[in-house]
DRENPA-3360 file (N, C-alpha, C; in nm, 2 decimals, always signed):
BEGIN
1 = XXXXXXXX = +2.14/-1.23/-2.83/+2.20/-1.14/-2.73/+2.27/-1.23/-2.60 ~ +2.31/-1.36/-2.56/+2.36/-1.41/-2.55/+2.48/-1.42/-2.60 ~ +2.49/-1.44/-2.71/+2.64/-1.44/-2.86/+2.71/-1.36/-2.80 ~ +2.61/-1.24/-2.78/+2.69/-1.14/-2.78/+2.83/-1.10/-2.64 ~ +2.71/-1.12/-2.53/+2.80/-1.13/-2.39/+2.86/-1.21/-2.39 ~ +2.89/-1.36/-2.44/+2.95/-1.45/-2.41/+3.11/-1.39/-2.50 ~ +3.03/-1.36/-2.61/+3.18/-1.28/-2.68/+3.27/-1.17/-2.57 ~ +3.17/-1.07/-2.53/+3.29/-0.96/-2.45/+3.33/-1.05/-2.34;
9 = XXXXXXXX = +3.26/-1.15/-2.30/+3.34/-1.23/-2.16/+3.46/-1.25/-2.17 ~ +3.44/-1.32/-2.34/+3.62/-1.39/-2.39/+3.70/-1.27/-2.41 ~ +3.68/-1.10/-2.43/+3.75/-1.01/-2.46/+3.80/-0.99/-2.38 ~ +3.70/-0.98/-2.22/+3.78/-0.91/-2.12/+3.89/-1.03/-2.04 ~ +3.88/-1.15/-2.10/+3.93/-1.25/-2.07/+4.08/-1.25/-2.09 ~ +4.08/-1.22/-2.22/+4.22/-1.25/-2.32/+4.33/-1.17/-2.27 ~ +4.39/-1.24/-2.30/+4.60/-1.16/-2.31/+4.64/-1.21/-2.41 ~ +4.60/-1.19/-2.54/+4.63/-1.22/-2.64/+4.65/-1.10/-2.74;
17 = XXXXXXXX = +4.47/-1.11/-2.76/+4.44/-1.02/-2.94/+4.44/-0.87/-2.88 ~ +4.36/-0.84/-2.72/+4.35/-0.71/-2.66/+4.39/-0.76/-2.51 ~ +4.52/-0.66/-2.52/+4.59/-0.68/-2.45/+4.53/-0.54/-2.32 ~ +4.51/-0.43/-2.35/+4.52/-0.29/-2.23/+4.35/-0.32/-2.23 ~ +4.45/-0.29/-2.08/+4.26/-0.24/-2.05/+4.17/-0.14/-2.12 ~ +4.28/-0.10/-2.20/+4.21/+0.07/-2.28/+4.09/+0.02/-2.41 ~ +4.22/-0.10/-2.45/+4.20/-0.15/-2.61/+4.03/-0.21/-2.53 ~ +4.06/-0.29/-2.43/+3.96/-0.32/-2.39/+3.79/-0.29/-2.37;
25 = XXXXXXXX = +3.82/-0.14/-2.34/+3.73/-0.03/-2.36/+3.64/+0.03/-2.44 ~ +3.78/+0.03/-2.49/+3.74/+0.08/-2.61/+3.65/-0.04/-2.71 ~ +3.67/-0.15/-2.74/+3.61/-0.25/-2.81/+3.45/-0.24/-2.75 ~ +3.45/-0.30/-2.62/+3.32/-0.26/-2.53/+3.24/-0.15/-2.59 ~ +3.31/-0.04/-2.59/+3.26/+0.15/-2.60/+3.17/+0.03/-2.76 ~ +3.25/-0.01/-2.87/+3.22/+0.00/-2.99/+3.10/-0.11/-2.96 ~ +3.12/-0.20/-2.86/+2.97/-0.32/-2.91/+2.92/-0.29/-2.86 ~ +2.92/-0.13/-2.79/+2.72/-0.12/-2.69/+2.62/-0.09/-2.83;
33 = XXXXXXXX = +2.68/+0.00/-2.94/+2.59/+0.00/-3.10/+2.53/-0.10/-3.11 ~ +2.67/-0.19/-3.07/+2.56/-0.33/-3.13/+2.47/-0.39/-3.06 ~ +2.41/-0.39/-2.93/+2.35/-0.45/-2.81/+2.28/-0.39/-2.86 ~ +2.25/-0.25/-2.86/+2.13/-0.12/-2.89/+2.06/-0.21/-3.02 ~ +2.16/-0.17/-3.12/+2.08/-0.24/-3.22/+1.97/-0.36/-3.22 ~ +2.03/-0.47/-3.18/+1.98/-0.59/-3.11/+1.83/-0.59/-3.04 ~ +1.89/-0.51/-2.97/+1.80/-0.44/-2.83/+1.70/-0.41/-2.92 ~ +1.67/-0.35/-2.99/+1.55/-0.25/-3.05/+1.47/-0.33/-3.16;
41 = XXXXXXXX = +1.56/-0.43/-3.25/+1.48/-0.48/-3.29/+1.42/-0.60/-3.21 ~ +1.50/-0.67/-3.11/+1.34/-0.72/-3.00/+1.25/-0.64/-2.97 ~ +1.27/-0.57/-2.91/+1.17/-0.51/-2.87/+1.03/-0.43/-3.03 ~ +1.05/-0.44/-3.13/+1.04/-0.37/-3.20/+0.91/-0.51/-3.25 ~ +0.95/-0.63/-3.26/+0.93/-0.75/-3.33/+0.83/-0.77/-3.17 ~ +0.88/-0.80/-3.08/+0.73/-0.77/-2.93/+0.61/-0.72/-2.96 ~ +0.68/-0.58/-2.98/+0.54/-0.51/-2.98/+0.47/-0.57/-3.16 ~ +0.57/-0.49/-3.24/+0.42/-0.57/-3.33/+0.38/-0.72/-3.38;
49 = XXXXXXXX = +0.43/-0.81/-3.29/+0.31/-0.93/-3.23/+0.28/-0.92/-3.15 ~ +0.27/-0.86/-3.02/+0.14/-0.82/-2.91/+0.07/-0.78/-3.01 ~ +0.10/-0.69/-3.09/-0.04/-0.60/-3.16/-0.12/-0.68/-3.24 ~ -0.08/-0.75/-3.36/-0.08/-0.87/-3.39/-0.19/-0.98/-3.31 ~ -0.14/-1.03/-3.22/-0.20/-1.11/-3.15/-0.36/-1.05/-3.10 ~ -0.38/-0.94/-3.07/-0.49/-0.88/-3.06/-0.46/-0.76/-2.99 ~ -0.57/-0.60/-3.05/-0.57/-0.53/-3.09/-0.66/-0.42/-3.01 ~ -0.70/-0.50/-2.91/-0.81/-0.46/-2.81/-0.78/-0.34/-2.73;
57 = XXXXXXXX = -0.61/-0.32/-2.64/-0.59/-0.25/-2.57/-0.59/-0.13/-2.65 ~ -0.47/-0.13/-2.76/-0.46/+0.00/-2.90/-0.59/+0.06/-2.93 ~ -0.72/-0.05/-2.89/-0.81/+0.05/-2.99/-0.87/+0.12/-2.84 ~ -0.88/+0.07/-2.72/-0.92/+0.15/-2.61/-0.89/+0.27/-2.62 ~ -0.71/+0.27/-2.65/-0.63/+0.37/-2.59/-0.61/+0.45/-2.75 ~ -0.67/+0.42/-2.78/-0.65/+0.55/-2.97/-0.79/+0.54/-3.01 ~ -0.87/+0.47/-2.98/-1.00/+0.53/-2.96/-1.03/+0.51/-3.16 ~ -0.94/+0.44/-3.23/-0.96/+0.41/-3.38/-1.07/+0.23/-3.39;
65 = XXXXXXXX = -1.15/+0.24/-3.44/-1.21/+0.15/-3.45/-1.16/+0.08/-3.55 ~ -1.11/-0.04/-3.53/-1.01/-0.17/-3.60/-1.04/-0.28/-3.53 ~ -1.04/-0.40/-3.65/-1.09/-0.54/-3.60/-0.97/-0.56/-3.47 ~ -1.04/-0.66/-3.38/-0.94/-0.72/-3.31/-0.80/-0.81/-3.38 ~ -0.88/-0.90/-3.50/-0.70/-0.93/-3.49/-0.72/-0.88/-3.66 ~ -0.54/-0.82/-3.63/-0.52/-0.71/-3.85/-0.32/-0.80/-3.86 ~ -0.34/-0.79/-4.00/-0.21/-0.86/-4.04/-0.12/-0.80/-3.98 ~ +0.03/-0.87/-3.96/+0.11/-0.89/-3.93/+0.18/-0.72/-3.98;
73 = XXXXXXXX = +0.13/-0.73/-4.14/+0.20/-0.64/-4.21/+0.12/-0.44/-4.16 ~ +0.04/-0.51/-4.15/-0.03/-0.35/-4.04/+0.01/-0.33/-3.97 ~ +0.04/-0.43/-3.87/+0.10/-0.40/-3.70/+0.22/-0.30/-3.72 ~ +0.26/-0.37/-3.81/+0.41/-0.26/-3.86/+0.41/-0.17/-3.91 ~ +0.29/-0.17/-4.01/+0.29/-0.02/-4.04/+0.27/+0.06/-3.87 ~ +0.18/+0.01/-3.82/+0.13/+0.11/-3.77/+0.19/+0.14/-3.61 ~ +0.29/+0.01/-3.59/+0.41/+0.06/-3.52/+0.57/+0.13/-3.60 ~ +0.59/+0.12/-3.70/+0.67/+0.17/-3.74/+0.59/+0.33/-3.86;
81 = XXX = +0.53/+0.33/-3.88/+0.52/+0.45/-3.99/+0.54/+0.38/-4.09 ~ +0.52/+0.41/-4.22/+0.56/+0.41/-4.39/+0.72/+0.46/-4.42 ~ +0.76/+0.47/-4.32/+0.91/+0.50/-4.38/+0.96/+0.65/-4.29;
% end
């Protein structure tokens, strides 16, 4: 995400490639989707890793009888579902 911020800062400051304020707004508007996708990927990975580390709270919240440590693939299936 730091790369995204650096890129957008360059676009904001440039006067050669993207000259007008309206064009810069268009670039920033389109870039929002890329930032959202990167954030979603990060959060998804963090949730999977946290569940993979310890399922104690998940078990307490859901009442499911699963072991404390489960495989990363199982965690991914729990978080993302099967399709």
